[in-house]
C-alpha positions, 0 to 999 in steps of 0.5 A: 500500500502506498502512503496516503496523501495528507495535504492538498493545497488549492491555489485560488478561490472563486467558484472553482476553488471552493467547489474543489475545497468542499468536495475534496473535504467531503470525500476525504474528511479529516484524513487529509488537510485541505488548504485554500490559498487566495488573494482578495486583491486578485479577485475572481472572474465571477460572470458565469451564472447558468448551470446544467442539471449535473450541478444538483449531483455536485450540491448533493455530494457536498451536502447543500440544502436547496432552499438555503443555497438558493436564497444565499445565491439568489438562484432561480431554476433553469429548464433549458436555453432559448436560442434566438436568431441562431438558425436564421434571423427571426427564428427561436428555439429551445434546447430543453433539459430532459428527453424528447418524445414523452417517454423516459428514453428517446427511443424511436421518437426522432424517426416518428417525428420525421413522419409527423413533419412530413404531414405537418411541416410546422410540427414543433419539438417543444410539444413533446418536451415537459421542460420546453412546455414548462419553460414557455409557460413560466412554470416549475416544480419538483420532478415526480417520483413515479416514472409513469407520469410525464412530470418524472421527466422534469429536469432543472438546473440553476441560474445563480450569482457565481460570486455568491455561490463561491462565498456560500461554499467557502462558509460551508468548507471552512465550517468543516475544517478547510483552512483558508490562507489570504495571500498572493503567490510570488514564487513556486518551489519545485523539486529539481529532479521532476518538477513536482511542486513542493511549496508556494511562497507568498508575498509576505514571506510565508510558505505553504507546503503540500503534497497535491496541488489544485490549480484554480488560478484562472486563465493564467494557470500559475502552476499548471502553465507558469511552473510546469509549462503543460502547453495549450491546445488552441481551438479558436479556428473552430470557436473564434470568439475570444472576448466577453463583456458582462454587466448586470441590469435591473430585473424588469419582470418575473424571472423566466425559468430558462437562459437566453442566448441571442445571436448578434453580428459578431457573436451572441448575448446571454440573458440570465434571470436571477431573483434580484437582477438579470445577468447579461453578457456579449461573447464576441470575436475581436476579428469581426468587431471591436470592444467599443462596438461590443459594449454598444451592442451589450448596452442596447440589448439590456432590458433594465437599468444598468447596475454596474459598469461592464467588465471585459474579459479576454480568452483563447478557447481551448484546453491544457494539453495535460490537466494533471502534470506532476502533482498539479491538477488544473481545474476551471479556467486554469484547465482551459476554456470553452465559451459559456454557450451551453453553461458547461463551465462549472460542470467541467469543474465538477467532472474534473473533481469526479475524475480526480476522485476516481484516479486519486493518487497516493504519494507515489503519483502513479503515471498510470493514474495521471494518464487515465485522468488526462484521457478522461478530461480530454475526451469530455472536453472534446465532446463538449467542444464539438457540441458547441461548434455544432451551433455555429456550423448549423446556422443559416445566417448570412450577410455578417462576416462572422456568421459567414465564416463559422457557417462555412469553416471546416469542422472536426471530423468527429462532429462532421460524422455526427452531422452527416448521420443525422442529415442522412437518416436522422441517426443520433449518435451518443455514448452512454457517458456523454454529457449531452444526450441524443435529445440535446443533439436533436434539439439543436440540429432541428432547432437550427434548421438541419433536416434529414434527407429522409426517415429510416426505411425501417419505419415505412410501415407505420401508419401516418394517421395512427402516428398523428393520433398517438402523438397528438394525445401525447402532446395533450397529456404533457401540456395538461401535466405542465399546466398544473405546475405553479408559476416559477417564482411562486413555486420558489417562494412556497419552497422557501427558496426565495430570498427576502429583498435586501434592505 
């Protein structure tokens, strides 16, 4: 048996650092000391506020209670994302959570839906999604426990203030024994023979020693890149947005239970409704617009009064070639960045932590475990990358140089194969462990106007009239179930999840 690791040092706070601290502390308890080193002077990015349903698993793993967590972070529920003007200007569609078709699994629904469209070209996918129907009606509630009922398919994530989330996790983690050290790292001591990090030296002269180091230092990657030079795979040839500008505005109406992504001349804007305000941002490519124009676009798109001056960010989409090198594991922005189009940023912190627990080392730091971790993180990153690229590739927008570029650019072979199979026969390919389900792939491909050449001949014997009758009944049943749900904000208030207004 190897010697167990007894000390973990996390460099950087924010959502990523405190997610790591909370989960590692929950998993290891008193067997291993967990220390967070962060500097209030450096601050955090803190603009990502939308999540996907997997965040529920993370919250459960660290023992968060939903009402208290939602009040503390001013959270609302999220049932999916509405994409506005992505397929073509003037069009909009929902990428809902959950499954399409009114059944617990996607099954033969894609092929049946192609036949429904042959008889009714205006047939809507949203009629066959509990989450889409609830989102459109502004309703929400808990998922039913009976798998035979439509509301068992109700899946939700959250919108929340990422800075408040980090603070909430910090209080939780410190209350359970995680140590926090305030200080700025000015040097990193490494073993000369293999580069392993031994200690962090702080500006005030203190030194922080550890055995396993978690790099949550943001884009700069102070340990994984600054000390260990892990290298970076640049994906900007497929995902050319490289700037973001973000600002909150006043809330002007009931919080919708979905995120909005609105296509713009050189990228897209997000709109994220919280309990107390609305989060806004514009993600754009500096090759197709400038910062001043981007700020104008952001300001013109606000539906409430500006509550803080816009913050500007620069990034290069891609990933570290090795997320784990020597005794350093990079998480969050330190490990790479994929634009927040499908709200995957915090999920990748969570999945990176789960992979670390799966491949957790002892003091020998087996290269086999390190390789297994890096392979798992690489595979998930590339799958998410391809799903994001799909949104740009499948557009029919024209006239704006940015959209003309992304519509016609070469795409990874892995994505080209998926698109070709769907375009030919409506075939949806997705592995059992992939983040995005076949329903997600269908929602985006169909929503942006991609239509299969024909349905599979396997179902040519299905009666069109019988199919139409069956699915009309399914749509009515789903809608009746959703209409019985309470309105979104009323549900949160009744559940004790709505925060009292600040004095």
